[in-house]
mmCIF file as Biopython writes it, N, C-alpha, C and O atoms, coordinates in Angstrom:
data_model
#
loop_
_atom_site.group_PDB
_atom_site.id
_atom_site.type_symbol
_atom_site.label_atom_id
_atom_site.label_alt_id
_atom_site.label_comp_id
_atom_site.label_asym_id
_atom_site.label_entity_id
_atom_site.label_seq_id
_atom_site.pdbx_PDB_ins_code
_atom_site.Cartn_x
_atom_site.Cartn_y
_atom_site.Cartn_z
_atom_site.occupancy
_atom_site.B_iso_or_equiv
_atom_site.auth_seq_id
_atom_site.auth_asym_id
_atom_site.pdbx_PDB_model_num
ATOM 1   N N  . MET A ? 1  ? 2.432  -23.509 -19.679 1.0 0.0 1  A 1 
ATOM 2   C CA . MET A ? 1  ? 1.346  -22.131 -20.295 1.0 0.0 1  A 1 
ATOM 3   C C  . MET A ? 1  ? 2.200  -21.200 -20.105 1.0 0.0 1  A 1 
ATOM 4   O O  . MET A ? 1  ? 3.217  -21.283 -19.416 1.0 0.0 1  A 1 
ATOM 5   N N  . ALA A ? 2  ? 1.724  -20.050 -20.857 1.0 0.0 2  A 1 
ATOM 6   C CA . ALA A ? 2  ? 2.769  -18.975 -21.457 1.0 0.0 2  A 1 
ATOM 7   C C  . ALA A ? 2  ? 2.453  -17.678 -20.398 1.0 0.0 2  A 1 
ATOM 8   O O  . ALA A ? 2  ? 1.282  -17.375 -20.623 1.0 0.0 2  A 1 
ATOM 9   N N  . ARG A ? 3  ? 3.048  -16.699 -19.242 1.0 0.0 3  A 1 
ATOM 10  C CA . ARG A ? 3  ? 2.540  -15.893 -18.273 1.0 0.0 3  A 1 
ATOM 11  C C  . ARG A ? 3  ? 2.270  -14.797 -19.292 1.0 0.0 3  A 1 
ATOM 12  O O  . ARG A ? 3  ? 2.679  -14.475 -20.408 1.0 0.0 3  A 1 
ATOM 13  N N  . SER A ? 4  ? 1.421  -14.390 -18.420 1.0 0.0 4  A 1 
ATOM 14  C CA . SER A ? 4  ? 0.545  -12.715 -19.323 1.0 0.0 4  A 1 
ATOM 15  C C  . SER A ? 4  ? 0.749  -11.544 -18.546 1.0 0.0 4  A 1 
ATOM 16  O O  . SER A ? 4  ? 0.546  -11.823 -17.365 1.0 0.0 4  A 1 
ATOM 17  N N  . ASN A ? 5  ? 1.031  -10.476 -18.683 1.0 0.0 5  A 1 
ATOM 18  C CA . ASN A ? 5  ? 0.889  -9.732  -18.303 1.0 0.0 5  A 1 
ATOM 19  C C  . ASN A ? 5  ? -0.474 -8.721  -17.936 1.0 0.0 5  A 1 
ATOM 20  O O  . ASN A ? 5  ? -0.405 -7.641  -17.349 1.0 0.0 5  A 1 
ATOM 21  N N  . LYS A ? 6  ? -1.383 -9.205  -18.310 1.0 0.0 6  A 1 
ATOM 22  C CA . LYS A ? 6  ? -2.789 -8.980  -18.027 1.0 0.0 6  A 1 
ATOM 23  C C  . LYS A ? 6  ? -3.183 -8.557  -16.704 1.0 0.0 6  A 1 
ATOM 24  O O  . LYS A ? 6  ? -2.831 -9.246  -15.747 1.0 0.0 6  A 1 
ATOM 25  N N  . PRO A ? 7  ? -3.986 -7.331  -16.497 1.0 0.0 7  A 1 
ATOM 26  C CA . PRO A ? 7  ? -4.196 -7.280  -15.296 1.0 0.0 7  A 1 
ATOM 27  C C  . PRO A ? 7  ? -5.583 -8.742  -15.215 1.0 0.0 7  A 1 
ATOM 28  O O  . PRO A ? 7  ? -6.181 -9.419  -16.051 1.0 0.0 7  A 1 
ATOM 29  N N  . VAL A ? 8  ? -5.562 -8.655  -13.959 1.0 0.0 8  A 1 
ATOM 30  C CA . VAL A ? 8  ? -7.406 -9.612  -13.922 1.0 0.0 8  A 1 
ATOM 31  C C  . VAL A ? 8  ? -7.879 -8.487  -13.518 1.0 0.0 8  A 1 
ATOM 32  O O  . VAL A ? 8  ? -9.059 -8.606  -13.849 1.0 0.0 8  A 1 
ATOM 33  N N  . ASN A ? 9  ? -7.768 -7.329  -12.962 1.0 0.0 9  A 1 
ATOM 34  C CA . ASN A ? 9  ? -8.872 -6.064  -12.332 1.0 0.0 9  A 1 
ATOM 35  C C  . ASN A ? 9  ? -8.235 -4.861  -12.656 1.0 0.0 9  A 1 
ATOM 36  O O  . ASN A ? 9  ? -7.079 -4.639  -12.296 1.0 0.0 9  A 1 
ATOM 37  N N  . ALA A ? 10 ? -8.843 -4.137  -13.252 1.0 0.0 10 A 1 
ATOM 38  C CA . ALA A ? 10 ? -8.156 -3.105  -14.267 1.0 0.0 10 A 1 
ATOM 39  C C  . ALA A ? 10 ? -7.673 -2.133  -13.390 1.0 0.0 10 A 1 
ATOM 40  O O  . ALA A ? 10 ? -6.585 -1.564  -13.299 1.0 0.0 10 A 1 
ATOM 41  N N  . SER A ? 11 ? -9.742 -2.001  -12.152 1.0 0.0 11 A 1 
ATOM 42  C CA . SER A ? 11 ? -8.793 -0.858  -11.230 1.0 0.0 11 A 1 
ATOM 43  C C  . SER A ? 11 ? -7.476 -0.872  -10.554 1.0 0.0 11 A 1 
ATOM 44  O O  . SER A ? 11 ? -6.751 0.087   -10.289 1.0 0.0 11 A 1 
ATOM 45  N N  . ALA A ? 12 ? -7.253 -2.436  -10.267 1.0 0.0 12 A 1 
ATOM 46  C CA . ALA A ? 12 ? -6.257 -2.346  -9.438  1.0 0.0 12 A 1 
ATOM 47  C C  . ALA A ? 12 ? -5.037 -2.159  -10.168 1.0 0.0 12 A 1 
ATOM 48  O O  . ALA A ? 12 ? -4.015 -1.846  -9.557  1.0 0.0 12 A 1 
ATOM 49  N N  . GLU A ? 13 ? -5.036 -2.292  -11.218 1.0 0.0 13 A 1 
ATOM 50  C CA . GLU A ? 13 ? -3.827 -1.860  -11.968 1.0 0.0 13 A 1 
ATOM 51  C C  . GLU A ? 13 ? -3.998 -0.231  -11.523 1.0 0.0 13 A 1 
ATOM 52  O O  . GLU A ? 13 ? -3.686 0.017   -10.358 1.0 0.0 13 A 1 
ATOM 53  N N  . ASN A ? 14 ? -4.200 0.255   -11.884 1.0 0.0 14 A 1 
ATOM 54  C CA . ASN A ? 14 ? -4.404 1.954   -11.495 1.0 0.0 14 A 1 
ATOM 55  C C  . ASN A ? 14 ? -4.153 1.852   -10.128 1.0 0.0 14 A 1 
ATOM 56  O O  . ASN A ? 14 ? -3.269 2.589   -9.692  1.0 0.0 14 A 1 
ATOM 57  N N  . ALA A ? 15 ? -4.620 1.248   -9.494  1.0 0.0 15 A 1 
ATOM 58  C CA . ALA A ? 15 ? -4.114 1.755   -8.051  1.0 0.0 15 A 1 
ATOM 59  C C  . ALA A ? 15 ? -2.966 1.267   -7.745  1.0 0.0 15 A 1 
ATOM 60  O O  . ALA A ? 15 ? -2.664 1.804   -6.680  1.0 0.0 15 A 1 
ATOM 61  N N  . LEU A ? 16 ? -1.955 0.395   -8.131  1.0 0.0 16 A 1 
ATOM 62  C CA . LEU A ? 16 ? -1.065 -0.122  -8.287  1.0 0.0 16 A 1 
ATOM 63  C C  . LEU A ? 16 ? 0.287  1.095   -8.738  1.0 0.0 16 A 1 
ATOM 64  O O  . LEU A ? 16 ? 1.455  1.212   -8.367  1.0 0.0 16 A 1 
ATOM 65  N N  . ASP A ? 17 ? -0.501 1.785   -9.614  1.0 0.0 17 A 1 
ATOM 66  C CA . ASP A ? 17 ? 0.461  2.737   -10.601 1.0 0.0 17 A 1 
ATOM 67  C C  . ASP A ? 17 ? 0.289  3.976   -9.836  1.0 0.0 17 A 1 
ATOM 68  O O  . ASP A ? 17 ? 1.059  4.860   -10.210 1.0 0.0 17 A 1 
ATOM 69  N N  . GLN A ? 18 ? -0.447 4.281   -8.935  1.0 0.0 18 A 1 
ATOM 70  C CA . GLN A ? 18 ? -0.823 5.497   -8.277  1.0 0.0 18 A 1 
ATOM 71  C C  . GLN A ? 18 ? 0.389  5.018   -6.784  1.0 0.0 18 A 1 
ATOM 72  O O  . GLN A ? 18 ? 1.301  5.650   -6.250  1.0 0.0 18 A 1 
ATOM 73  N N  . MET A ? 19 ? -0.097 3.853   -6.575  1.0 0.0 19 A 1 
ATOM 74  C CA . MET A ? 19 ? 0.763  3.625   -5.061  1.0 0.0 19 A 1 
ATOM 75  C C  . MET A ? 19 ? 2.404  3.577   -5.594  1.0 0.0 19 A 1 
ATOM 76  O O  . MET A ? 19 ? 3.184  4.108   -4.803  1.0 0.0 19 A 1 
ATOM 77  N N  . LYS A ? 20 ? 2.914  3.094   -6.643  1.0 0.0 20 A 1 
ATOM 78  C CA . LYS A ? 20 ? 4.230  3.037   -7.300  1.0 0.0 20 A 1 
ATOM 79  C C  . LYS A ? 20 ? 4.521  4.453   -7.282  1.0 0.0 20 A 1 
ATOM 80  O O  . LYS A ? 20 ? 5.303  4.930   -6.461  1.0 0.0 20 A 1 
ATOM 81  N N  . PHE A ? 21 ? 3.977  5.080   -8.077  1.0 0.0 21 A 1 
ATOM 82  C CA . PHE A ? 21 ? 4.219  6.883   -7.955  1.0 0.0 21 A 1 
ATOM 83  C C  . PHE A ? 21 ? 3.986  7.393   -6.700  1.0 0.0 21 A 1 
ATOM 84  O O  . PHE A ? 21 ? 4.002  8.616   -6.556  1.0 0.0 21 A 1 
ATOM 85  N N  . GLU A ? 22 ? 3.796  6.747   -5.869  1.0 0.0 22 A 1 
ATOM 86  C CA . GLU A ? 22 ? 3.320  7.933   -4.352  1.0 0.0 22 A 1 
ATOM 87  C C  . GLU A ? 22 ? 4.598  7.244   -3.934  1.0 0.0 22 A 1 
ATOM 88  O O  . GLU A ? 22 ? 5.405  8.062   -3.493  1.0 0.0 22 A 1 
ATOM 89  N N  . ILE A ? 23 ? 5.047  5.976   -3.931  1.0 0.0 23 A 1 
ATOM 90  C CA . ILE A ? 23 ? 6.091  5.118   -3.319  1.0 0.0 23 A 1 
ATOM 91  C C  . ILE A ? 23 ? 7.669  5.715   -3.886  1.0 0.0 23 A 1 
ATOM 92  O O  . ILE A ? 23 ? 8.717  5.562   -3.258  1.0 0.0 23 A 1 
ATOM 93  N N  . ALA A ? 24 ? 7.523  6.505   -5.375  1.0 0.0 24 A 1 
ATOM 94  C CA . ALA A ? 24 ? 8.669  6.987   -6.150  1.0 0.0 24 A 1 
ATOM 95  C C  . ALA A ? 24 ? 9.158  8.636   -4.946  1.0 0.0 24 A 1 
ATOM 96  O O  . ALA A ? 24 ? 10.141 9.115   -4.380  1.0 0.0 24 A 1 
ATOM 97  N N  . SER A ? 25 ? 7.495  8.943   -5.173  1.0 0.0 25 A 1 
ATOM 98  C CA . SER A ? 25 ? 8.031  10.729  -4.196  1.0 0.0 25 A 1 
ATOM 99  C C  . SER A ? 25 ? 8.691  10.650  -3.121  1.0 0.0 25 A 1 
ATOM 100 O O  . SER A ? 25 ? 9.693  11.231  -2.705  1.0 0.0 25 A 1 
ATOM 101 N N  . GLU A ? 26 ? 7.683  9.472   -2.508  1.0 0.0 26 A 1 
ATOM 102 C CA . GLU A ? 26 ? 8.340  9.336   -1.157  1.0 0.0 26 A 1 
ATOM 103 C C  . GLU A ? 26 ? 10.042 9.010   -1.185  1.0 0.0 26 A 1 
ATOM 104 O O  . GLU A ? 26 ? 10.907 9.453   -0.430  1.0 0.0 26 A 1 
ATOM 105 N N  . LEU A ? 27 ? 10.156 8.211   -2.169  1.0 0.0 27 A 1 
ATOM 106 C CA . LEU A ? 27 ? 12.201 8.118   -2.246  1.0 0.0 27 A 1 
ATOM 107 C C  . LEU A ? 27 ? 12.494 9.593   -3.056  1.0 0.0 27 A 1 
ATOM 108 O O  . LEU A ? 27 ? 13.648 10.021  -3.021  1.0 0.0 27 A 1 
ATOM 109 N N  . GLY A ? 28 ? 11.901 10.034  -3.470  1.0 0.0 28 A 1 
ATOM 110 C CA . GLY A ? 28 ? 12.349 11.455  -4.367  1.0 0.0 28 A 1 
ATOM 111 C C  . GLY A ? 28 ? 12.972 10.956  -5.494  1.0 0.0 28 A 1 
ATOM 112 O O  . GLY A ? 28 ? 14.078 11.257  -5.944  1.0 0.0 28 A 1 
ATOM 113 N N  . ILE A ? 29 ? 12.412 10.411  -5.779  1.0 0.0 29 A 1 
ATOM 114 C CA . ILE A ? 29 ? 12.625 9.675   -7.822  1.0 0.0 29 A 1 
ATOM 115 C C  . ILE A ? 29 ? 11.643 10.493  -8.458  1.0 0.0 29 A 1 
ATOM 116 O O  . ILE A ? 29 ? 11.711 10.723  -9.666  1.0 0.0 29 A 1 
ATOM 117 N N  . ALA A ? 30 ? 10.590 11.022  -7.618  1.0 0.0 30 A 1 
ATOM 118 C CA . ALA A ? 30 ? 9.693  10.798  -9.454  1.0 0.0 30 A 1 
ATOM 119 C C  . ALA A ? 30 ? 9.447  12.063  -10.164 1.0 0.0 30 A 1 
ATOM 120 O O  . ALA A ? 30 ? 8.739  11.994  -11.169 1.0 0.0 30 A 1 
ATOM 121 N N  . ASP A ? 31 ? 9.904  13.185  -9.815  1.0 0.0 31 A 1 
ATOM 122 C CA . ASP A ? 31 ? 10.727 13.908  -10.783 1.0 0.0 31 A 1 
ATOM 123 C C  . ASP A ? 31 ? 11.431 13.841  -12.521 1.0 0.0 31 A 1 
ATOM 124 O O  . ASP A ? 31 ? 11.203 14.403  -13.592 1.0 0.0 31 A 1 
ATOM 125 N N  . LYS A ? 32 ? 12.822 12.318  -11.752 1.0 0.0 32 A 1 
ATOM 126 C CA . LYS A ? 32 ? 13.018 12.211  -12.770 1.0 0.0 32 A 1 
ATOM 127 C C  . LYS A ? 32 ? 12.059 11.134  -13.646 1.0 0.0 32 A 1 
ATOM 128 O O  . LYS A ? 32 ? 12.020 11.203  -14.875 1.0 0.0 32 A 1 
ATOM 129 N N  . VAL A ? 33 ? 11.315 10.163  -12.911 1.0 0.0 33 A 1 
ATOM 130 C CA . VAL A ? 33 ? 10.255 9.382   -13.724 1.0 0.0 33 A 1 
ATOM 131 C C  . VAL A ? 33 ? 9.951  10.373  -14.360 1.0 0.0 33 A 1 
ATOM 132 O O  . VAL A ? 33 ? 10.529 10.773  -15.370 1.0 0.0 33 A 1 
ATOM 133 N N  . ARG A ? 34 ? 8.631  11.066  -13.614 1.0 0.0 34 A 1 
ATOM 134 C CA . ARG A ? 34 ? 7.703  12.123  -14.780 1.0 0.0 34 A 1 
ATOM 135 C C  . ARG A ? 34 ? 8.843  13.140  -15.718 1.0 0.0 34 A 1 
ATOM 136 O O  . ARG A ? 34 ? 8.377  14.065  -16.384 1.0 0.0 34 A 1 
ATOM 137 N N  . SER A ? 35 ? 9.769  12.978  -15.707 1.0 0.0 35 A 1 
ATOM 138 C CA . SER A ? 35 ? 10.871 13.542  -17.083 1.0 0.0 35 A 1 
ATOM 139 C C  . SER A ? 35 ? 11.229 12.357  -17.787 1.0 0.0 35 A 1 
ATOM 140 O O  . SER A ? 35 ? 11.052 12.607  -18.979 1.0 0.0 35 A 1 
ATOM 141 N N  . GLN A ? 36 ? 11.626 11.248  -17.653 1.0 0.0 36 A 1 
ATOM 142 C CA . GLN A ? 36 ? 12.216 10.329  -18.302 1.0 0.0 36 A 1 
ATOM 143 C C  . GLN A ? 36 ? 11.593 9.100   -18.317 1.0 0.0 36 A 1 
ATOM 144 O O  . GLN A ? 36 ? 11.762 8.208   -19.148 1.0 0.0 36 A 1 
ATOM 145 N N  . GLY A ? 37 ? 10.577 9.091   -16.978 1.0 0.0 37 A 1 
ATOM 146 C CA . GLY A ? 37 ? 10.081 7.650   -17.593 1.0 0.0 37 A 1 
ATOM 147 C C  . GLY A ? 37 ? 10.450 6.268   -16.610 1.0 0.0 37 A 1 
ATOM 148 O O  . GLY A ? 37 ? 11.498 6.252   -15.964 1.0 0.0 37 A 1 
ATOM 149 N N  . TRP A ? 38 ? 9.935  5.660   -16.588 1.0 0.0 38 A 1 
ATOM 150 C CA . TRP A ? 38 ? 10.608 4.263   -15.720 1.0 0.0 38 A 1 
ATOM 151 C C  . TRP A ? 38 ? 11.448 3.678   -16.578 1.0 0.0 38 A 1 
ATOM 152 O O  . TRP A ? 38 ? 11.973 2.666   -16.112 1.0 0.0 38 A 1 
ATOM 153 N N  . SER A ? 39 ? 11.801 3.992   -17.806 1.0 0.0 39 A 1 
ATOM 154 C CA . SER A ? 39 ? 12.345 2.766   -18.877 1.0 0.0 39 A 1 
ATOM 155 C C  . SER A ? 39 ? 14.548 3.384   -18.802 1.0 0.0 39 A 1 
ATOM 156 O O  . SER A ? 39 ? 15.544 2.982   -19.404 1.0 0.0 39 A 1 
ATOM 157 N N  . THR A ? 40 ? 14.266 4.661   -17.547 1.0 0.0 40 A 1 
ATOM 158 C CA . THR A ? 40 ? 15.426 5.308   -17.159 1.0 0.0 40 A 1 
ATOM 159 C C  . THR A ? 40 ? 16.168 5.453   -16.266 1.0 0.0 40 A 1 
ATOM 160 O O  . THR A ? 40 ? 17.273 5.963   -16.083 1.0 0.0 40 A 1 
ATOM 161 N N  . MET A ? 41 ? 14.742 4.455   -15.191 1.0 0.0 41 A 1 
ATOM 162 C CA . MET A ? 41 ? 15.665 4.476   -13.968 1.0 0.0 41 A 1 
ATOM 163 C C  . MET A ? 41 ? 16.638 2.703   -13.987 1.0 0.0 41 A 1 
ATOM 164 O O  . MET A ? 41 ? 16.472 1.598   -14.503 1.0 0.0 41 A 1 
ATOM 165 N N  . THR A ? 42 ? 17.741 3.446   -12.991 1.0 0.0 42 A 1 
ATOM 166 C CA . THR A ? 42 ? 18.422 2.389   -12.829 1.0 0.0 42 A 1 
ATOM 167 C C  . THR A ? 42 ? 17.420 0.368   -12.456 1.0 0.0 42 A 1 
ATOM 168 O O  . THR A ? 42 ? 16.292 0.432   -12.943 1.0 0.0 42 A 1 
ATOM 169 N N  . SER A ? 43 ? 17.484 0.019   -12.295 1.0 0.0 43 A 1 
ATOM 170 C CA . SER A ? 43 ? 17.288 -1.494  -11.544 1.0 0.0 43 A 1 
ATOM 171 C C  . SER A ? 43 ? 16.918 -1.747  -10.057 1.0 0.0 43 A 1 
ATOM 172 O O  . SER A ? 43 ? 16.041 -2.362  -9.450  1.0 0.0 43 A 1 
ATOM 173 N N  . ALA A ? 44 ? 18.427 -0.682  -9.640  1.0 0.0 44 A 1 
ATOM 174 C CA . ALA A ? 44 ? 18.119 -0.551  -8.166  1.0 0.0 44 A 1 
ATOM 175 C C  . ALA A ? 44 ? 17.288 0.262   -7.691  1.0 0.0 44 A 1 
ATOM 176 O O  . ALA A ? 44 ? 16.781 -0.111  -6.633  1.0 0.0 44 A 1 
ATOM 177 N N  . ASP A ? 45 ? 16.819 1.660   -8.252  1.0 0.0 45 A 1 
ATOM 178 C CA . ASP A ? 45 ? 16.361 2.334   -8.318  1.0 0.0 45 A 1 
ATOM 179 C C  . ASP A ? 45 ? 14.630 1.349   -8.206  1.0 0.0 45 A 1 
ATOM 180 O O  . ASP A ? 45 ? 13.780 1.449   -7.321  1.0 0.0 45 A 1 
ATOM 181 N N  . CYS A ? 46 ? 14.615 0.608   -9.248  1.0 0.0 46 A 1 
ATOM 182 C CA . CYS A ? 46 ? 13.387 0.343   -9.208  1.0 0.0 46 A 1 
ATOM 183 C C  . CYS A ? 46 ? 12.712 -0.828  -8.114  1.0 0.0 46 A 1 
ATOM 184 O O  . CYS A ? 46 ? 11.601 -1.081  -7.648  1.0 0.0 46 A 1 
ATOM 185 N N  . GLY A ? 47 ? 14.288 -1.434  -8.008  1.0 0.0 47 A 1 
ATOM 186 C CA . GLY A ? 47 ? 14.225 -2.216  -7.267  1.0 0.0 47 A 1 
ATOM 187 C C  . GLY A ? 47 ? 13.579 -1.601  -5.372  1.0 0.0 47 A 1 
ATOM 188 O O  . GLY A ? 47 ? 12.793 -2.070  -4.548  1.0 0.0 47 A 1 
ATOM 189 N N  . ARG A ? 48 ? 14.323 -0.562  -5.428  1.0 0.0 48 A 1 
ATOM 190 C CA . ARG A ? 48 ? 13.460 0.266   -3.810  1.0 0.0 48 A 1 
ATOM 191 C C  . ARG A ? 48 ? 12.251 0.114   -4.140  1.0 0.0 48 A 1 
ATOM 192 O O  . ARG A ? 48 ? 11.514 -0.576  -3.435  1.0 0.0 48 A 1 
ATOM 193 N N  . VAL A ? 49 ? 11.808 0.709   -5.250  1.0 0.0 49 A 1 
ATOM 194 C CA . VAL A ? 49 ? 10.478 1.105   -5.530  1.0 0.0 49 A 1 
ATOM 195 C C  . VAL A ? 49 ? 8.673  -0.346  -5.094  1.0 0.0 49 A 1 
ATOM 196 O O  . VAL A ? 49 ? 7.593  -0.572  -4.546  1.0 0.0 49 A 1 
ATOM 197 N N  . GLY A ? 50 ? 9.862  -0.794  -6.007  1.0 0.0 50 A 1 
ATOM 198 C CA . GLY A ? 50 ? 8.976  -2.560  -6.013  1.0 0.0 50 A 1 
ATOM 199 C C  . GLY A ? 50 ? 8.642  -2.877  -4.226  1.0 0.0 50 A 1 
ATOM 200 O O  . GLY A ? 50 ? 7.553  -2.895  -3.654  1.0 0.0 50 A 1 
ATOM 201 N N  . GLY A ? 51 ? 10.039 -3.106  -3.664  1.0 0.0 51 A 1 
ATOM 202 C CA . GLY A ? 51 ? 10.152 -3.933  -2.871  1.0 0.0 51 A 1 
ATOM 203 C C  . GLY A ? 51 ? 9.258  -2.665  -1.801  1.0 0.0 51 A 1 
ATOM 204 O O  . GLY A ? 51 ? 8.033  -2.775  -1.849  1.0 0.0 51 A 1 
ATOM 205 N N  . GLN A ? 52 ? 9.698  -1.756  -1.071  1.0 0.0 52 A 1 
ATOM 206 C CA . GLN A ? 52 ? 8.777  -0.094  -0.100  1.0 0.0 52 A 1 
ATOM 207 C C  . GLN A ? 52 ? 7.217  -1.205  -1.072  1.0 0.0 52 A 1 
ATOM 208 O O  . GLN A ? 52 ? 6.794  -2.058  -0.293  1.0 0.0 52 A 1 
ATOM 209 N N  . MET A ? 53 ? 6.606  -1.231  -2.225  1.0 0.0 53 A 1 
ATOM 210 C CA . MET A ? 53 ? 5.337  -1.684  -2.720  1.0 0.0 53 A 1 
ATOM 211 C C  . MET A ? 53 ? 4.873  -2.443  -2.024  1.0 0.0 53 A 1 
ATOM 212 O O  . MET A ? 53 ? 3.724  -2.533  -1.592  1.0 0.0 53 A 1 
ATOM 213 N N  . VAL A ? 54 ? 5.971  -3.197  -1.831  1.0 0.0 54 A 1 
ATOM 214 C CA . VAL A ? 54 ? 5.078  -4.610  -1.460  1.0 0.0 54 A 1 
ATOM 215 C C  . VAL A ? 54 ? 5.367  -4.664  0.494   1.0 0.0 54 A 1 
ATOM 216 O O  . VAL A ? 54 ? 4.655  -5.445  1.126   1.0 0.0 54 A 1 
ATOM 217 N N  . ARG A ? 55 ? 6.051  -4.100  1.000   1.0 0.0 55 A 1 
ATOM 218 C CA . ARG A ? 55 ? 5.958  -3.576  2.658   1.0 0.0 55 A 1 
ATOM 219 C C  . ARG A ? 55 ? 4.737  -3.162  2.631   1.0 0.0 55 A 1 
ATOM 220 O O  . ARG A ? 55 ? 3.841  -3.666  3.309   1.0 0.0 55 A 1 
ATOM 221 N N  . LYS A ? 56 ? 4.599  -2.241  1.872   1.0 0.0 56 A 1 
ATOM 222 C CA . LYS A ? 56 ? 2.550  -1.503  2.151   1.0 0.0 56 A 1 
ATOM 223 C C  . LYS A ? 56 ? 2.279  -2.384  2.278   1.0 0.0 56 A 1 
ATOM 224 O O  . LYS A ? 56 ? 2.007  -2.777  3.413   1.0 0.0 56 A 1 
ATOM 225 N N  . MET A ? 57 ? 2.170  -3.469  0.845   1.0 0.0 57 A 1 
ATOM 226 C CA . MET A ? 57 ? 0.066  -4.442  0.496   1.0 0.0 57 A 1 
ATOM 227 C C  . MET A ? 57 ? 0.826  -5.372  1.979   1.0 0.0 57 A 1 
ATOM 228 O O  . MET A ? 57 ? 0.264  -5.078  3.034   1.0 0.0 57 A 1 
ATOM 229 N N  . ILE A ? 58 ? 1.739  -6.181  2.087   1.0 0.0 58 A 1 
ATOM 230 C CA . ILE A ? 58 ? 1.585  -6.994  3.639   1.0 0.0 58 A 1 
ATOM 231 C C  . ILE A ? 58 ? 1.420  -5.762  4.797   1.0 0.0 58 A 1 
ATOM 232 O O  . ILE A ? 58 ? 1.305  -6.075  5.982   1.0 0.0 58 A 1 
ATOM 233 N N  . GLU A ? 59 ? 1.416  -4.675  4.472   1.0 0.0 59 A 1 
ATOM 234 C CA . GLU A ? 59 ? 0.752  -4.092  6.443   1.0 0.0 59 A 1 
ATOM 235 C C  . GLU A ? 59 ? -0.776 -4.235  5.934   1.0 0.0 59 A 1 
ATOM 236 O O  . GLU A ? 59 ? -1.616 -4.710  6.698   1.0 0.0 59 A 1 
ATOM 237 N N  . GLN A ? 60 ? -1.112 -3.828  4.665   1.0 0.0 60 A 1 
ATOM 238 C CA . GLN A ? 60 ? -2.534 -3.246  4.303   1.0 0.0 60 A 1 
ATOM 239 C C  . GLN A ? 60 ? -2.768 -4.682  4.757   1.0 0.0 60 A 1 
ATOM 240 O O  . GLN A ? 60 ? -3.006 -4.617  5.963   1.0 0.0 60 A 1 
ATOM 241 N N  . TYR A ? 61 ? -2.805 -5.795  4.399   1.0 0.0 61 A 1 
ATOM 242 C CA . TYR A ? 61 ? -3.302 -7.108  4.324   1.0 0.0 61 A 1 
ATOM 243 C C  . TYR A ? 61 ? -3.021 -7.240  6.085   1.0 0.0 61 A 1 
ATOM 244 O O  . TYR A ? 61 ? -4.128 -6.993  6.564   1.0 0.0 61 A 1 
ATOM 245 N N  . GLU A ? 62 ? -2.215 -7.467  7.042   1.0 0.0 62 A 1 
ATOM 246 C CA . GLU A ? 62 ? -1.911 -7.779  8.282   1.0 0.0 62 A 1 
ATOM 247 C C  . GLU A ? 62 ? -3.137 -6.627  8.905   1.0 0.0 62 A 1 
ATOM 248 O O  . GLU A ? 62 ? -4.036 -7.013  9.652   1.0 0.0 62 A 1 
ATOM 249 N N  . SER A ? 63 ? -3.045 -5.678  8.613   1.0 0.0 63 A 1 
ATOM 250 C CA . SER A ? 63 ? -4.139 -4.583  9.162   1.0 0.0 63 A 1 
ATOM 251 C C  . SER A ? 63 ? -5.117 -4.964  9.217   1.0 0.0 63 A 1 
ATOM 252 O O  . SER A ? 63 ? -5.890 -4.538  10.076  1.0 0.0 63 A 1 
ATOM 253 N N  . GLY A ? 64 ? -5.517 -6.001  8.248   1.0 0.0 64 A 1 
ATOM 254 C CA . GLY A ? 64 ? -6.786 -6.134  7.201   1.0 0.0 64 A 1 
ATOM 255 C C  . GLY A ? 64 ? -7.228 -7.452  8.409   1.0 0.0 64 A 1 
ATOM 256 O O  . GLY A ? 64 ? -8.242 -7.308  9.092   1.0 0.0 64 A 1 
ATOM 257 N N  . LEU A ? 65 ? -6.604 -8.334  8.512   1.0 0.0 65 A 1 
ATOM 258 C CA . LEU A ? 65 ? -6.449 -9.013  9.041   1.0 0.0 65 A 1 
ATOM 259 C C  . LEU A ? 65 ? -6.734 -9.166  10.758  1.0 0.0 65 A 1 
ATOM 260 O O  . LEU A ? 65 ? -7.265 -10.069 11.405  1.0 0.0 65 A 1 
ATOM 261 N N  . SER A ? 66 ? -6.315 -8.262  11.041  1.0 0.0 66 A 1 
ATOM 262 C CA . SER A ? 66 ? -6.189 -8.352  12.788  1.0 0.0 66 A 1 
ATOM 263 C C  . SER A ? 66 ? -7.825 -6.766  13.065  1.0 0.0 66 A 1 
ATOM 264 O O  . SER A ? 66 ? -8.270 -6.419  14.160  1.0 0.0 66 A 1 
ATOM 265 N N  . GLY A ? 67 ? -8.243 -6.249  11.763  1.0 0.0 67 A 1 
ATOM 266 C CA . GLY A ? 67 ? -9.266 -5.868  12.039  1.0 0.0 67 A 1 
ATOM 267 C C  . GLY A ? 67 ? -8.880 -4.145  13.036  1.0 0.0 67 A 1 
ATOM 268 O O  . GLY A ? 67 ? -9.373 -3.704  14.074  1.0 0.0 67 A 1 
ATOM 269 N N  . LYS A ? 68 ? -7.828 -3.597  12.121  1.0 0.0 68 A 1 
ATOM 270 C CA . LYS A ? 68 ? -7.769 -2.570  12.967  1.0 0.0 68 A 1 
ATOM 271 C C  . LYS A ? 68 ? -8.205 -0.777  11.502  1.0 0.0 68 A 1 
ATOM 272 O O  . LYS A ? 68 ? -8.235 0.377   11.929  1.0 0.0 68 A 1 
#
């Protein structure tokens, strides 16, 4: 079966995009992304953003499990 890039939940896609830009801002690359777009970013920069997104999502999930 072919993979689909369609989001299961459209609001989740918007939240992930917002998180992506927040993390890019924290890493100091948000201005470059806004002016040039994601397609011009290096794979290392995109990997950093993706890695930080995963870390934040895991932290949020774990804090939800512990009831904090």
